[in-house]
PAMARKE-29350 format. One line per field, with one value per residue: residue number from 1; x, y, z of N, C-alpha, C, O in turn; residue in three letters. Coordinates in Angstrom, 3 decimals, padded with zeros to 6 digits. Example, Ala and Ser with C-alpha at 12.3 -4.5 7.8 and 13.67 -1.06 7.14 Angstrom:
! PAMARKE-29350
k = (1:2)
n.px = (013.190:012.850)
n.py = (-005.690:-002.250)
n.pz = (007.800:007.080)
ca.px = (012.300:013.670)
ca.py = (-004.500:-001.060)
ca.pz = (007.800:007.140)
c.px = (013.200:012.900)
c.py = (-003.300:000.030)
c.pz = (007.800:007.870)
o.px = (014.236:013.409)
o.py = (-003.319:001.138)
o.pz = (008.465:008.039)
r = (ALA:SER)
This chain:
! PAMARKE-29350
k = (1:2:3:4:5:6:7:8:9:10:11:12:13:14:15:16:17:18:19:20:21:22:23:24:25:26:27:28:29:30:31:32:33:34:35:36:37:38:39:40:41:42:43:44:45:46:47:48:49:50:51:52:53:54:55:56:57:58:59:60:61:62:63:64:65:66:67:68:69:70:71:72:73:74:75:76:77:78:79:80:81:82:83:84:85:86:87:88:89:90:91:92:93:94:95:96:97:98:99:100:101:102:103:104:105:106:107:108:109:110:111:112:113:114:115:116:117:118:119:120:121:122:123:124:125:126:127:128:129:130:131:132:133:134:135:136:137:138:139:140:141:142:143:144:145:146:147:148:149:150:151:152:153:154:155)
n.px = (111.674:112.750:112.352:113.610:115.072:118.515:120.762:123.276:126.790:130.039:133.077:134.005:132.088:130.452:131.673:131.743:129.210:128.867:130.623:128.661:126.733:128.185:128.702:126.201:124.877:126.331:125.676:123.145:123.445:124.399:122.175:120.200:121.440:120.836:118.307:117.589:118.884:117.188:115.205:115.376:114.682:112.233:109.445:108.302:106.387:105.169:107.575:110.312:112.595:112.929:111.250:112.511:114.884:113.615:112.460:114.781:116.447:114.215:115.114:117.245:117.354:115.687:117.459:119.675:118.231:117.968:120.191:121.224:119.904:120.344:123.390:122.842:121.390:123.409:125.049:128.122:129.594:130.915:134.175:136.053:136.788:136.661:134.445:133.796:131.827:129.044:128.382:127.169:129.621:131.138:133.709:132.511:133.414:132.030:130.556:129.633:127.175:127.816:130.747:132.326:133.564:133.049:133.085:131.834:130.948:129.477:127.062:125.500:122.347:122.987:125.184:125.263:126.458:126.285:127.731:130.804:130.798:129.887:127.220:124.055:122.543:119.847:119.310:118.522:120.562:122.237:120.491:120.645:123.024:123.796:124.319:125.988:128.306:131.633:131.633:128.748:125.799:123.463:120.344:119.145:116.909:116.461:115.641:116.591:115.782:116.396:119.713:122.423:124.580:127.527:129.212:132.705:134.690:134.851:135.562)
n.py = (140.939:144.313:145.074:147.335:148.783:149.707:147.494:147.535:147.300:146.171:146.076:143.833:142.104:142.149:140.463:137.973:137.569:136.690:134.785:132.971:132.645:131.579:128.874:128.157:127.931:125.918:123.900:123.618:122.522:120.062:118.732:118.463:117.091:114.577:114.552:113.928:111.368:110.187:109.801:107.624:105.450:105.789:106.254:108.612:109.313:108.680:108.644:109.372:109.791:111.504:113.451:114.916:115.920:117.129:119.189:120.143:120.978:123.516:125.053:126.036:127.236:129.377:130.596:131.373:133.028:135.054:135.602:136.585:139.035:140.669:141.018:142.612:145.207:145.932:148.305:149.936:150.459:153.349:154.292:156.021:158.319:159.706:161.078:162.029:161.783:159.464:156.813:154.740:152.152:153.201:153.114:152.916:153.461:152.923:153.813:152.234:152.954:151.565:151.996:150.461:149.436:149.191:148.580:148.966:148.094:149.715:148.125:147.033:145.171:142.847:141.578:142.372:141.063:140.795:139.311:139.433:142.183:143.764:145.957:145.970:148.901:149.211:147.748:148.486:149.855:150.403:152.443:154.003:155.151:156.452:159.176:160.286:161.600:162.202:162.044:162.766:161.311:158.797:157.214:154.033:151.553:148.066:144.709:143.604:145.697:149.257:151.230:152.989:154.677:156.419:158.176:157.765:157.563:157.781:156.450)
n.pz = (066.388:065.027:062.155:060.706:062.589:063.325:064.334:066.740:066.928:067.475:065.841:066.263:067.469:064.702:063.467:064.839:064.658:061.562:061.718:062.843:061.128:059.073:060.467:061.164:058.816:057.531:059.651:058.591:056.129:056.861:058.657:056.904:055.071:056.804:056.870:054.013:054.023:055.785:054.221:052.409:052.537:051.599:052.372:054.211:055.756:058.862:060.033:062.138:062.362:060.108:059.961:062.974:061.719:059.495:061.080:062.546:060.219:059.692:061.780:061.144:059.199:060.197:061.710:060.375:058.357:060.499:061.588:059.046:058.846:060.912:060.113:058.211:058.837:060.635:062.560:062.966:065.860:066.715:067.905:067.785:068.385:071.528:073.562:075.801:077.046:078.083:075.440:073.072:073.046:074.284:077.468:080.911:084.021:087.175:090.178:092.958:095.969:097.970:097.872:095.493:092.649:089.738:085.611:083.145:079.598:076.766:074.956:071.848:072.027:070.778:071.776:074.665:077.017:080.341:082.730:082.243:081.461:079.687:078.728:077.617:075.961:076.056:078.364:081.677:083.043:081.542:079.859:081.730:081.802:079.425:077.673:079.982:082.108:083.492:087.300:087.795:088.917:089.010:089.591:089.316:088.744:089.459:088.946:091.198:092.816:093.881:092.880:093.001:090.870:090.718:087.938:087.433:085.562:081.777:078.960)
ca.px = (113.192:112.219:113.608:114.077:116.208:120.002:122.093:124.661:127.719:131.414:133.477:134.701:130.699:130.095:132.794:131.206:127.608:129.364:130.938:128.154:126.267:128.559:128.723:124.998:124.976:126.833:125.117:121.528:123.723:124.103:120.876:119.937:121.844:119.901:117.098:117.594:119.169:116.024:113.981:115.886:113.244:110.888:107.990:108.406:105.155:105.340:109.450:110.755:114.071:113.029:110.719:113.511:115.559:113.115:112.585:116.146:116.398:113.784:115.458:118.979:116.681:115.389:118.501:120.001:117.554:117.799:121.847:121.590:119.120:121.691:124.470:122.158:121.247:124.652:125.853:129.265:130.025:132.633:134.985:137.644:136.321:136.137:134.135:134.131:130.317:128.632:127.328:127.723:131.279:131.884:133.677:132.583:133.661:131.294:131.158:127.810:126.799:129.305:132.310:132.289:133.910:132.834:133.549:130.794:131.134:128.249:126.971:124.110:121.681:123.236:126.428:125.664:127.084:126.555:128.843:131.812:131.027:129.070:126.051:122.719:122.591:118.753:119.035:118.130:121.777:122.471:119.646:120.704:124.887:123.589:124.873:126.506:129.877:132.113:130.864:126.958:124.823:122.245:119.699:119.002:115.779:116.759:114.934:116.584:115.521:116.974:120.827:122.772:126.305:128.167:130.376:133.991:135.231:134.351:136.822)
ca.py = (141.651:145.290:145.078:148.721:149.098:149.041:146.502:148.254:146.281:146.671:145.525:142.473:141.794:142.123:139.341:136.656:137.174:136.445:133.486:132.385:132.357:130.546:127.481:128.135:127.292:124.148:122.780:123.352:121.732:118.671:118.569:118.581:115.547:113.588:114.503:113.136:110.350:109.497:109.656:106.903:104.168:106.048:106.270:109.392:109.267:108.214:108.542:109.766:110.891:112.406:114.890:115.553:116.398:118.475:120.397:121.018:122.084:124.755:126.083:126.817:128.377:130.562:131.331:131.800:134.262:136.227:136.581:137.527:140.572:141.878:141.693:143.672:146.552:145.868:149.742:149.305:151.852:153.954:154.334:156.634:159.909:159.459:162.420:161.669:161.113:157.804:156.579:153.337:151.815:153.653:151.765:153.264:153.097:153.387:153.502:152.119:152.930:150.738:152.529:149.005:150.082:148.011:149.137:148.390:148.609:149.988:147.534:146.757:144.288:141.717:141.573:142.353:140.003:141.306:138.790:140.001:143.730:144.083:145.804:146.763:150.348:149.202:147.897:149.826:150.466:151.169:153.413:155.504:155.716:157.139:160.849:160.890:162.304:161.811:163.122:162.327:160.140:158.033:156.473:152.855:150.605:146.748:143.781:143.714:147.000:150.697:151.267:154.727:154.677:157.522:158.074:157.831:157.724:157.748:156.404)
ca.pz = (065.779:064.105:060.796:060.618:063.466:063.108:065.263:067.096:067.239:067.522:064.842:067.004:067.180:063.498:063.080:065.502:063.370:060.206:061.639:063.611:060.044:058.546:061.281:060.811:057.131:057.825:060.271:058.285:055.451:057.566:058.789:055.099:054.640:057.503:056.442:053.142:054.276:056.332:053.252:051.450:052.644:050.461:053.061:054.801:056.797:060.383:059.878:063.074:061.799:058.689:061.026:063.291:060.739:058.594:061.958:062.638:059.048:059.929:062.631:060.845:058.367:060.612:062.451:059.145:058.392:061.668:061.319:057.916:058.923:062.104:059.671:056.947:059.305:061.510:062.173:063.983:067.015:066.150:069.115:067.323:068.964:072.557:074.122:077.447:077.382:077.711:074.169:072.554:072.691:075.742:078.608:081.821:085.614:087.986:091.848:093.630:097.290:098.985:097.123:095.002:091.434:087.905:084.443:082.012:077.934:076.602:073.809:071.394:073.106:070.355:072.087:075.693:078.588:081.769:083.683:081.060:081.922:078.007:079.174:076.256:075.885:076.178:079.584:082.708:083.785:079.903:079.212:083.089:081.543:078.462:077.860:081.236:081.717:085.220:088.212:087.237:089.552:088.619:090.225:088.278:088.826:088.486:089.363:092.846:093.853:092.867:092.943:092.831:090.631:090.424:087.268:087.725:084.043:080.480:077.814)
c.px = (112.327:113.128:113.592:114.652:117.510:120.254:123.367:125.726:129.003:131.828:133.676:133.056:130.142:130.740:132.011:129.800:127.732:130.053:130.031:127.397:127.106:128.400:126.855:124.585:125.700:125.977:123.575:121.983:123.745:122.884:120.047:120.047:121.372:118.654:116.606:117.972:118.332:115.032:114.161:115.080:111.921:109.456:107.996:107.013:105.279:107.168:109.963:111.833:114.303:112.151:111.385:114.318:115.236:112.993:113.695:116.617:115.530:114.562:116.820:118.250:116.401:116.395:119.389:119.573:117.912:119.373:121.953:120.556:119.915:122.721:123.811:122.038:122.570:125.069:126.634:129.581:131.253:133.177:136.618:137.626:135.693:135.541:133.475:132.414:129.785:127.652:127.842:129.192:131.671:132.085:133.560:132.573:132.507:131.270:130.016:127.712:127.489:130.738:132.630:132.822:133.672:132.730:132.370:131.117:129.969:128.028:125.822:123.796:121.800:124.427:126.531:125.700:127.321:127.461:130.469:131.624:130.177:127.729:125.320:122.885:120.975:118.806:119.034:119.273:122.353:122.003:120.171:122.105:124.517:124.180:125.201:127.946:130.168:131.862:129.301:126.812:123.766:121.547:118.994:117.912:116.083:115.851:115.039:116.056:116.383:118.709:121.475:124.190:126.519:129.350:131.060:135.020:134.702:135.149:135.997)
c.py = (142.814:145.199:146.660:149.505:149.002:148.157:147.292:147.086:146.393:145.394:144.023:141.451:141.324:140.896:138.008:136.691:136.802:134.980:132.386:131.878:131.236:129.164:127.267:127.419:125.859:123.348:122.392:122.202:120.023:118.006:118.265:117.070:114.279:113.568:114.034:112.037:109.304:109.152:108.605:105.901:104.167:106.151:107.453:109.638:108.531:107.587:109.336:110.957:111.563:113.705:115.574:116.469:117.480:119.458:120.779:121.906:123.479:125.619:126.774:128.017:129.518:131.443:131.899:133.237:135.496:137.076:137.527:138.969:140.957:142.036:142.890:144.482:146.722:147.721:149.861:151.075:152.058:154.753:154.987:157.928:159.729:160.987:163.037:161.993:159.985:157.742:155.139:153.254:152.488:152.391:153.100:153.023:154.124:153.144:153.336:152.636:152.690:151.246:151.513:149.453:148.804:149.082:148.332:148.769:148.381:149.416:147.594:145.374:142.875:140.873:141.817:140.415:140.144:140.727:139.195:141.629:144.353:144.291:146.338:148.028:150.136:148.723:149.023:150.504:151.070:152.370:154.918:156.177:156.293:158.527:161.314:161.013:161.832:162.527:163.128:161.293:159.781:157.136:154.896:151.627:149.135:145.807:143.501:144.942:148.511:150.951:152.901:154.350:155.976:157.269:158.383:158.345:157.153:157.486:155.609)
c.pz = (064.704:063.189:060.447:061.431:063.208:064.680:065.490:067.212:067.060:066.478:065.307:066.526:066.005:062.692:063.840:064.896:062.580:060.892:062.427:061.855:059.492:058.554:061.260:059.851:056.962:058.269:059.674:056.828:055.828:058.260:057.492:054.543:055.485:057.072:055.013:053.143:054.559:055.272:052.512:052.040:051.597:051.280:054.156:055.773:057.867:060.387:060.845:062.930:060.998:059.264:061.802:062.482:059.870:060.007:062.417:061.231:059.310:060.755:062.086:060.113:059.215:061.416:061.296:058.550:058.977:061.586:060.095:057.648:059.573:060.942:058.654:057.815:060.321:061.416:063.493:064.672:066.983:067.399:069.057:067.741:070.303:072.933:075.363:077.995:076.937:076.445:074.251:072.069:073.767:076.707:079.975:083.254:086.077:089.496:092.526:094.809:098.073:098.741:095.977:093.375:090.438:086.766:083.752:080.730:077.395:075.161:073.437:072.195:072.423:071.467:073.655:076.706:079.726:083.088:083.130:081.104:080.344:078.103:078.028:076.769:075.959:077.360:080.591:082.888:082.320:079.859:080.357:082.455:080.492:078.259:079.418:081.267:083.130:086.161:088.317:088.432:089.085:089.735:089.073:089.193:088.242:089.383:090.916:093.422:093.035:093.896:092.450:092.799:090.773:089.479:087.623:086.449:082.717:079.516:076.541)
o.px = (111.519:114.354:113.517:114.812:117.749:119.856:124.237:125.368:129.114:131.299:133.434:132.903:129.443:130.403:131.763:129.307:126.702:129.775:130.411:127.609:126.703:128.147:126.386:123.977:125.399:125.509:122.914:121.229:123.244:122.754:119.028:119.308:121.465:118.000:115.418:117.498:118.340:114.147:113.202:114.867:111.137:108.407:107.559:107.153:105.609:107.688:110.182:111.949:115.339:112.458:111.232:114.342:115.955:113.515:113.695:117.004:116.135:114.684:117.324:118.394:116.891:116.256:119.793:120.272:118.117:119.702:122.450:120.473:120.570:123.003:124.385:123.177:122.669:125.330:126.195:129.707:132.278:132.611:137.673:138.552:134.473:136.177:132.904:132.021:129.902:126.567:128.572:129.792:132.801:131.437:134.351:131.652:132.152:131.986:129.330:128.836:127.865:131.715:133.558:131.852:134.141:132.360:132.151:131.630:129.384:128.591:124.947:124.606:121.213:124.354:127.627:125.170:128.356:127.800:131.304:132.581:130.018:126.927:125.914:123.323:120.534:118.031:119.428:119.199:122.853:122.742:120.156:122.344:125.299:124.636:124.823:128.670:129.358:131.836:128.854:127.734:123.018:122.148:118.365:118.296:116.036:115.401:114.119:115.956:116.803:118.854:120.953:124.911:125.539:130.282:130.884:135.853:134.142:135.606:136.578)
o.py = (142.468:145.224:146.701:150.709:147.898:148.399:147.603:145.978:146.993:144.296:143.112:140.554:140.311:140.480:137.041:135.587:136.228:133.992:131.237:130.725:130.073:128.387:126.133:126.357:124.937:122.360:121.400:121.302:119.078:116.785:117.591:116.281:113.139:112.534:113.782:111.360:108.148:108.313:108.362:105.369:103.360:106.110:107.021:110.521:107.385:106.504:110.423:112.160:112.202:114.856:116.793:117.688:118.410:120.567:121.953:123.073:124.537:126.816:127.811:129.230:130.611:132.629:133.050:134.229:136.585:138.261:138.648:139.685:141.830:143.209:143.959:144.946:147.849:148.282:149.889:152.213:151.392:155.767:154.786:158.663:159.608:161.983:164.076:162.346:159.505:158.311:154.562:153.875:152.210:151.359:154.042:152.334:155.260:152.265:154.340:153.136:153.485:150.886:152.015:150.059:147.671:150.241:147.134:149.885:147.298:149.957:148.040:144.671:141.888:139.688:141.579:139.310:139.755:141.353:139.166:142.263:145.566:143.412:147.200:148.242:151.284:149.475:150.176:151.733:152.189:153.355:156.130:157.383:157.245:158.850:162.355:160.495:161.252:163.744:163.743:160.553:160.670:156.482:155.160:150.994:148.862:146.202:143.263:145.032:148.615:150.880:153.703:153.949:156.694:156.519:159.365:159.251:156.057:158.526:155.371)
o.pz = (063.842:063.290:059.219:061.230:062.719:065.820:064.676:067.609:065.990:066.300:064.515:065.697:066.005:061.583:063.121:064.663:062.226:060.212:062.652:061.478:059.480:057.633:061.354:059.991:056.203:057.703:059.986:056.458:055.218:058.341:057.646:053.955:055.031:056.930:054.812:052.231:054.135:055.441:051.779:050.951:051.098:050.637:055.223:056.619:057.565:060.657:060.311:063.164:060.815:058.956:061.731:062.653:059.502:059.899:062.788:061.170:059.141:060.492:062.517:060.267:058.927:061.714:061.459:058.339:058.442:061.546:059.993:056.651:059.003:060.700:058.449:057.769:060.806:060.352:064.643:064.220:067.128:067.808:069.658:067.396:070.412:072.591:075.694:079.107:075.810:076.321:075.056:071.191:074.170:076.883:080.016:083.694:085.764:089.976:092.719:094.843:098.934:099.397:095.343:092.920:090.535:086.957:083.929:080.648:077.396:074.209:074.179:072.799:072.867:071.794:074.162:076.820:080.267:084.093:084.034:080.660:080.212:077.787:077.380:077.900:075.910:077.951:080.413:082.919:082.215:079.820:080.139:082.523:080.509:079.356:079.954:080.416:083.853:085.976:089.285:088.775:088.678:090.588:088.049:090.176:087.043:090.458:091.698:094.645:091.883:095.116:091.676:093.713:090.972:089.770:088.344:086.448:082.698:079.041:075.482)
r = (MET:ASP:LEU:ASN:GLU:PRO:VAL:LEU:LEU:THR:ALA:GLY:GLY:LEU:GLU:LYS:LEU:LYS:GLN:ASP:LEU:GLU:GLN:ALA:ARG:ALA:ARG:ARG:ILE:GLU:ALA:ALA:GLU:ARG:MET:LYS:GLU:ALA:ALA:GLN:PRO:GLY:ASP:ILE:GLU:ASP:ASN:PRO:GLU:PHE:GLU:GLN:ALA:LYS:GLU:GLU:VAL:ALA:ARG:TRP:ASP:GLU:ARG:ILE:TYR:GLU:LEU:THR:GLU:MET:ILE:ALA:ARG:ALA:LYS:ILE:ILE:ASP:ARG:SER:LYS:PRO:THR:GLY:ILE:ALA:GLN:PRO:GLY:SER:GLU:ILE:GLU:VAL:GLU:ASP:GLU:GLU:GLY:GLU:LEU:SER:VAL:TYR:HIS:LEU:VAL:GLY:ALA:VAL:GLU:ALA:ASP:PRO:LYS:HIS:GLY:LEU:ILE:SER:VAL:GLU:SER:PRO:ILE:GLY:ARG:ALA:LEU:ILE:GLY:ARG:LYS:PRO:GLY:ASP:ARG:VAL:SER:VAL:GLN:ILE:PRO:ALA:GLY:THR:ILE:GLU:LEU:THR:VAL:LYS:ALA:VAL:ARG)
């Protein structure tokens, strides 16, 4: 994680990160309680329950730090002024070489979910679509080979 780079998010994506942070904080408190209970007998040496809880607290601490950093560097994608040119936040309708239509929503890497049409601007398809307008054709190298896309609409 580059600590100087902004984290591109939709407003909904930022809210989800904030919810994730609250859940992580609650889970960390639960893990700390388990760690405290496991230490009650007094001997924490060779105490697997204590070690497991201690590791869980450390994992939650790391996740809390990561979420806090992402929220602090969040840059909300502004969709209020559609330009007709693909940019972060745009919804892009494309047609492949077989004539199949797909709709992609360009988002930051944190929100990417290709199965639901949320494509990271850092992915091969996302990078190829940035700056394109209706009528533009792009060739995209993906793990399965090269695909040809024609931009049909940018919203």
